[in-house]
N, C-alpha and C positions, 0 to 999 in steps of 0.2 A: 577535356570531357570528364576524365576520371576525377579531377579535382572538383569539378562542379558537382558530380555525384556525391562526393564526400561531404560537401557543404550542405547538400539537400538532406543527407542522412543526419548530419549534426542538427540541422534545423528541426527535423522530425523528432529527434530525441529530446531537444530542449522543449518543444511544444508538448510532448508526452509528459515530461516532468511538471510542466506548468499545469496541465490538466489534472494530474494526480495531486499536486499541491492544492489546487482549487477544490478538490473533493471535500476537504475538511470544512471549508466555508459553506459549501452547498449542504453538507450534512447538518451543520449548525443551524442554518436557515430553515431547513425542513423540520428539524427536531423541535423548533419553536411552536409548531402547529400540529404536527403529526407524530404519533407514538413511534419511537425509534424502530421497533421491529417491523412496523408497517412501511416505514421508509425503506428499510433494507429489502423487504419483500418486493416493493414496487421497483426498486433498482434491479433486482435479480430477474423479475418477470420481464421488464423492458429489455434487458440485455439478452434474455433468452429469445425474445421475439426477433431481435435484430440478427442473432446468430442463425435462427431458423430461416429467415429471409435470405441469408448469405450462405446457406448450407452447401451449395454447389461448389464452393471454394474451400471445403473442409479439409482437403488434403488426404494423404494416405495414412493407413494404420496397419500395424502388424501385431495383432493381439497374441499373447502367450498365456498358457495356463498359470493361474496364480496371480495374474495382474490385478484381480479384484481386490486383493489385500492392499495394494498400493493405491488404487483408486479410492478405496474406503478411507485410508489415511489422508490422502490428498484432500478429499472433500471435507473430512472432519476438521483438518487444519484451516482450510480456506475453501469455501466461504463460511462454513458454519461457526466455528469458534472465533475465527478472526473478526468477523463482523459483529459478533456479540460483544467481544471485548472492546472493539473500536466504538460501538454505540455507547457502551458504559463509560468509556474514557471521555467522550465528547459531552456527556451529561455532567461531568465533574471538573473537567479542565478546559482551558481555552484551545482554540484551533491552532494558535501559534505554538503553544507548548507541545501539543500532540505532534505537530509537524516536526518539531525538533527531535522528538524521540525516534522518529522514523530514520534519522541519520545513523542509528545503530544497526539498521538492517543489514547492510553489506558486511559489517564486521561480524554480526551474529552468524551470517551464512558462512563466512570464512572459518569461524571457529567450529560450526556444526559440520562443515565438510571435513575438517581435520579430525573430529571425534568419530564421525560415523562413516565417512568415505575414505579416511586415511589420506586425505590430500595434505600436502605440505603447507605449513603455516610458518612464516618467518617471525623472528623475534620482534621485528619492527611492527608487523601487523598486530601481534599480541600486545605490544606496548601501546599502540594506537587504540586498540579495543579497550584496554583498561582506562586510558585517558578519557575516551569518549563516554564510557560508563560513568566515570567520576563526574564528568560534566553534566550528564543526564540526572544523576543523583543530586548534584548541587542545584541544578535548575529546579527540581521538584521541591527541595528543602527551602529554597529561597523564595518560593511562591507563597502568596497570601490569597485568601479567598476574596473574590470580587464578583461583580455581576457576570463576568465571562467565565469564571472558574470558581465554582462553589467549594470544591475540595480538590485542589490541584495535585496534591501528593497522591491521593487515591486514583485520580484520573490518569495521571502519568504512569502509574503502576499498571493500570488496565491497558494503556497503550503499549507499554513494554511487553505485556503478555500477548497482545496482538502481533507484535513483531516476532515473538517466539513462535507463534503459530505460522506466520509468514515464512519463517526460517524452515520449519518442518515441511511446509508446502514446497518451497524452493528445492530442497534436497530430494523430495519425492518426484518433483517435476523433472529434475535432472535425470533421474533413473528412467522415467517413462517417456521422456521426449525423444529418445532414440528410436522408439517404435510408433509413436503417435504424434501427429502434427500439433503444434501449439494451439491452432484454432480449435481442434477437437477437445483438447484438454481444458481450454478456457471456456468453451461452450458447455462442456460437461459441468464445470463449476457453476455456471449460471443456471443450468437446468436443475441441478441438485439444490442449489441455493433457493430457487423459487419454491420447490417442493418442501424444503425444510422450513423456510421462514413463514410460509402461509399458516400452518397450524400454530407455530410459535407466536406469530403476531396475533392470531385470533384469540389465543389463550391469555396473552399479556395485556391487551387493551381492545376496547371496542373499535369498530371500523370508523375512521374519521368521517365526520358528517359533511362539512363544507370547507375544506382547506382553501386558502387564498391562491390566487394565480402565482404568487411568489413561491409558495410551498410546492405547488404542482410543478412549476417550472424547475425548481431545484431537483425534484425527483426525476423528472424527464432528463435533465442535464446529467445526473448521476448515472442513470441507466443507459443512455444512448451515447452521450459525448465522452464521459469519463470511462465507463466500463468498456465500450467498444472502440471509441476513438483513440484513447490513450494506448490501448492494447495494439491496435493496428499500426499506429505511428512508432511505437517502441520496437515492435518486431521488424518493421521496415528498416529502421535505423540499425538495429543489431545485425540484420542480414547483410548490411553493407559496410560495417565497421568491425574491427576485431573486438571480441567480447571484452578483452581487458580494457579497451578504451571506452566502450559503451557503459561499463559498470560505473565509471566515474560520474556519469550524469545523474545517477540515483541520488547523489548528495545535493542536487539542486532542489529536491522536493521540499525540504524544510525552509529553504530560502524563499521559494515561491509562496509557501504557506504563510510565512511571516509577512511578506509583502501584501498578499491578498487580505490577511486578517487585519492588518493596519488600515488598508484602504476601504474595505467593505464592512468590517465588523467593529472598527474603531478599537481594536485590541492593542495593547502596548506592553512591552516588556520593560521591567525596571532595569537600572544599570547593573544590579547584581545578576539578574537573569540574563542580560546580554553577555556578561562576562562568562556565565555558565555555558551559554550557547556557543560562544567563541571557543571554549574548551572542547565542546563536542566536535566542532568543525576541525579543530587542531588535531584531535585524536583520529578523526576520519582521514585527514590529509596525511598524517604520519603513517597510518595503516597502508596507504597506497603509495608510499614513497618509492617502493621498488616494484612489488607485485600487487596488482589490483585484486580485490576479492571477487568471487563469482558474482555475476549480476542476477538479481531476482528477475525472472522472466514471466510475463503473462499475469502479473498480479492484478486482481480485480479491485483496483483502488485508484 
């Protein structure tokens, strides 16, 4: 029975990674017809609605004076700055390349925890981080403009900034999660995101008039299936497996992104880019050779 429960947890984690990987494709599809900030607002608003409907399962909280500073930083990192940078990234680079940059996230979290939380980082992890960064830089420099990526170097840089924001979010989440349920923290993100992106969207572009069923479906998918579904599956899996094992699944996101981008968007990586992507994965694998980096939890992506 215990072994069966383990495989259920593994299946949930793999499915969560697939959903997060597919979010890049859904964003690309929605951005073809709807201004990016309106897409992000719709995603946050739909996620907020789902969390409100499930509010009875919000869990416990133990608020402390001064927590507002951490909540402010949490919301600023993600969803506010995170989704702005990700929207900018996907306007300039391909979904496949953006997905590859996400492989840096566990390593950025490990380095951030070392700098700000004084957590130990091994030489192997540091070497893997440097190798993966070199691969990401190579991937960007080897890219050329095409219909899927008008300015890949700039777009990949924006995606890297999004990962930096996700790192700040993860470190703040680690501090707050001891007193607040992950449900409450993630729901708060959705609520603040909806309030933040409504005026940003209104100022950036007019309200879309008649988006197609495909664009509407992509936004509903992002708000309901990705934001809420991936979150639920991920936390179910993490609750039943050691965190050190669960963190390794994060590295499946770029793999799923590349597969979906090839199947649904007809994106392709050149042999040079595939070599760079392999270097990224090699760096990530090296970083986890002994001790896995902390797992980003509850990311709205």
